N, C-alpha and C positions, 0 to 999 in steps of 0.2 A: 817377328817375321809375323805374317797372318797367319792366325790361328783359332781355334773354337773357342780356347780359352778366354778368348777378351771377346770376340765377335758381339756377343749377347747384350755386352755392356755399350760397347762403343752403337751398336743401334738405338739401345735406349737412349745413351746420354745425348745423341744426334737428336732427340726430339726434345732435350730439354736446354741445351748449351750450343753455343755455335763449335762445332768438334770438329777438328780437323788432327787426321791419324797420319804421325809419318813411318812409316818400316824402313830397316836398314835392307832387309833383302827378301827376295822370296821364299817360300816353303820350299824347306829342302829335304830331298829325296827320303830319308833316312825316316822323316815323320809321316810320309804318302804310307812307308811301309806298316808304319804302327797303324794304320786305320785313319789318320788326319786327312779331312779332304776339303777341298775349297767352298768357300761361300759363297753368297752373292753381297758384298759389302754395300749395305744403305746408309752409306755416311761418305763423308769426304775424305780421303786416304791418297798418299802416293808412296811410291817407294823408294828410294835413294838411288841414285845413276853409280853403277859400278864406276870405279876410279875416279869418281868427284863425292863420294859419301862424306867427310871430314868438311869438305869447303861447301857443300851444299846444305847440309844441317849446321852450319856457323852462319850461313846466310840466314838462314831461319830463324837461327834464335837472333840474330844481331835486327833484322827488317821488322820483328812482329812484337815488340817491347809490350803492347796492348793485350795481348793475350796471357794468359797461366798457361804455364810450360809444366807437363807432367812425362818426367822421365823414365823408362823402363830400365833400371840397374843403374850403376854408376860404371863399372868397369867392362859389361859383356861386349858392348861394339866401340872403339874407338870414334865415331862420328856422334855419339850421346855423351861420353865424356867430354869431347869439344865442347859440344852443345851447354853441357852443363856449367861449365869453365866460362864461357862466354856468358850465358846467363848471371853466373854470380859477380862476375867482373862489371857487368851492366846496372846489376838491381834490379833485374827483370823479375819480378816473382815466380818459382819454379819448385816443385817438389819431386821428391827419388819414390819411386814406386818400386818396392823390389824384396825378392826371398834373401834370406841369408847365403851367400857362398857355401857352396858344398864344401864342407871340411874335410872331405875323402880325399878330393885333389890335391894334389901335392904341387909345391911352386915352390922356385927359386928364391934365394934370400932376397935377391934385387929385385926383382918382382915382386912380393910380398911389405917389401919397404917401401915400393913407390907407389904402391894398389892403397896402403894405409895412407900415406902421405897426401895422395889424392884424395882418400875418401874423408879425412880430416878437414881438409880445406872445405870441403861440398859439404860436410854437416855444420860448419862455419856460415855457409853462405845461402845455404837452401833456406826457404820457407818451411817446409814438411817431410815428412816423410810415412810413406803410407807402407807401413809393415807388414809384410806379409808373414802372419803369425808370431810368435812371443818369441822365436828362435831368431827371427829378424829384426824386433824389439831390441833382444839380449845383445846381439851382436852391432849393431848400428848406434845403439846407445854408447857401447866403448869407445867409438867413434868422435864421439859429441855430440850427437841430437839429443837436444833435453826433451824430456817428457813432455812438455808440454806441445812441440813440435811433431809428436808421432803419433798418428793416428791409426787403431787396428784397422788391418784390409785382408785381402785375399785373393784368390781366382775364384771367377763365378760361372753358371750356367745354365739357360732357360731350360728347361726340363720339359719335353713334349708330351709327359702323360697326361693326360686329359682328365684321367679320377686315380690319381696316387693312392688315395685311400681305399678304395677298395681293392688296387690292386694290393698292397702292401699287407694284404689279409692272405692273401690267395699260397703260399705256402706253409703257414702253420698247421702243421700235423702231418705234413707230407717232408721228403727226406729233407734232412737236413744240410743243405747244399750250402757249403764255404765258397763262397768265390771270389778271385784274385783276378784283376784285369790290369797291365802293363807289363812292361819289358821283361822280360826273361832273363835277367843279368843278376850277376851277383851283389850290387848295390840293392836290391828289392827284398832280398832277404829270404827268396825260397828256401835257398838250404836248412835255414831256421824254421820254417813252416815245413818243411817235410819232416824233420827231427822232431818235431812239436805233435806233429798232429798224428804220426804214423800207430803209438801206443794207444791210442784213442778210436783208430779204425776198428780194432779189435774190441774196444771197451761199448762204442756205441754204433749198432747195425745200423742205424739210419745214416750216419755221417757218411758225407763225400765230401771231395775237393774239387773243383772244377778253375781250373787256368786258362785263362783268356789273353794271349799274346802270342810272341815270338820273341825271339833273341839266342845269343850264344851258348842259352844255359839249357838248352832244349834238350839236347845231347843226351845230357846228366841226368835229367827228369825222365828220359825216356827208358834208360839203363835202369832208374830207380824204380821205376813202375811197371816192370816187365814181368814183376812176381804176379802170379794169377790172382793170387787173394785182390791185390791191390789194387790190379788193374781196371776193377768197374769200380771201384772206389775213388783213385786219383784221374780226373778224366782232363785229357789236353785238350783245347778246343779250338784253338788256332787263334787267329786275328781276327777283329771284328771292327768294322768302321764305325767311328765315330759316331755316327748318327743310329746307331744301333744300341749302344750301349745301356740306355736307360731302360731301354725292352727288355736286358739279359739280366739286368740288375734284379727289376722288378720280381724277377723269377726266382734269385735266391733267397734265401734266409739270412746269410749274412757277408757281409763282405770284407775281405780278411786284405791290411795294406802291412807285410811285416817288414817292411825298409828298414836298410842301415840308415840313411839318408833319402827325406824326400822335403824339399825347401816349403813343398805344400802337399799336392797331392789330389787335385779334381775329381778325381773316382770318388773320394767319400762325401763331397759334395753329391755328386750324382746319386749314391745311395742313397743319402737322408732324403734328396728328394724324391726317391722313389717308397720311401719309408722302410729301409733295410738296415738296419742297426751294424756297427763296424767295429770292428778291431783292428787297432793299427799300433803301430812302435810309436814310443815317445820322440822317436827323430821325425816326424812326419809332420809337417807346419798345421794341416789340416785336424791331428787330432787333439787341437787346443777344441775342435767342438766335441769333443766328445765329453759326457759326464757318465764318470763309469757306472756300471750297473743299470745304466738308465737306457740311452741309448746307445750303449756298446760298452767296450773296454779297451783299457791302454796298458800295454805292455813295455817294461825296458827294453827297449833295442839291443837285438843280439842275444836276449835272454831265452834260450828255449824251457826253461822250467816257468818262468813267467806268462811264456806264449799259452803252453799248454794250461796250465791254471785257467787263464781268459778263455781259453776255446770251454773249458770244461764248464768253466761259471755258466758261460753261454749256454750251452747244452741243456745245461738244466736250469736255467733262466724262463720266467714267464714273457715267451716271445712276443705274444700279442701285444703285453704293456711296450716291451721294447719298439715295436715297429710303430705303435702310437708315439711313441716319444722321440724316435727317428724322424717322423713325418712334419712332430711339429717343428722341430730342427730345419727340416729341411724348407718350412715355409719362411724361416727367418732369413734363408739364404734366395730369395728369388730376385731376381735382376730387377724388376722395379722399385723393390724394396732397397734392394742395394746401392741402386744410382739415386734415389732419394738421399741416402746416407753420404754419398761421394761429394753431392752436390754441397751438401751442407757442411762437410769437412772443407772445401775450397773457400765455401762464403767464409767459413772462420776464421781459413788462413789468412783470409784476405782483410779480414777484420769488419766484416759485410755482416757478419751475426756474432751477437755478445754470448750465446751460450755454446759450448763446446759438445756436436752431437755424441749420443753413447749406439755405439755399435748396435743395430736390431738383435744380431744373434746373441750378445752379450745379455739382452734382458729377457731372451728366451731361454736360456743356459741356468740365467739364476733361477729364472719359475722354475725349470725341471728340477732343478738342485731342493728348491723348496718344497716343490710336491710331493719330492719321493725321500725327502729327509736326508739326502747325501751332504756331505764336506764339500765346500768351496773347491772345485777342480781346477785343474789349470786351466787355461784357457786363453782369449785373445786379451791381451792388455795384463795378464797376471805376470 
């Protein structure tokens, strides 16, 4: 569906290639309630018609063999799965652009077998996979995508901050504001964050936690912070429109994303683009972008002790240096840089470019590792 996750990249790509975007459906109400806003689509796009989606998608796949087709996921939408099968049968070049499916969601045996069978067939016939983090690389490799056809990728968004470099130093020396932005649901691991941070609030007087979002866990969080000693240290800020996220991030000391599972986690990109260090679980795809101790910290998902250690390490770190490293990471994730990389990958996929392009953020992460004497960390493609 139309979303700010992809709008910026589509707009930039439309300047470089003959781009056409086909959506399965309109933006859903639950996304609007999360603060998603409609944007002006400055690129060629259409939405499949309700009741005719599969037929229309198949027609597009059959009638446009001269295009390179990129399909967002394999199983999420029936129309897209049908298009992928038609493209594979016809030999039209196509790629899959996908996260790893959520392992927390339970599925029946027949559904698992069917999904795996379709996935293996597509892995044999697709020209490439744009893998959203190493989690997707590992999963889709198991379906049969060969390493030489997998290109590291993610979700990307343009930053509206005009002078992120100046903003990135504004919080140093002030309160240590650990910011969470997202749904207030169990999958996001807020119960783990609360367990980890409560003892630290007594140990570090400057430390506070700000929670932006809404969801079914809000009533539980309200009860947890009714304690007078915690009421001004754990703050529920409600929902923010997506176009205000960058400015709120720029005022934070660090972003926290303690998810049990996140296929990516775009807010991590947004934090880095604002020069804000990130603390995230290793079950967030975008945690691949973290060089531990340099631009943030990565902890074992669901480990309260590990998260508490990361929070303590951050409090005692050189935060100016970490913010500088975070901003350097964000620069490698800008839309113009990413779109050039994507076009290069498509050229390589189609045999129009001899050398395989290197993801620009990979170069930056290796530079940060080298500059700070860190061993190779887990990131894209590793």
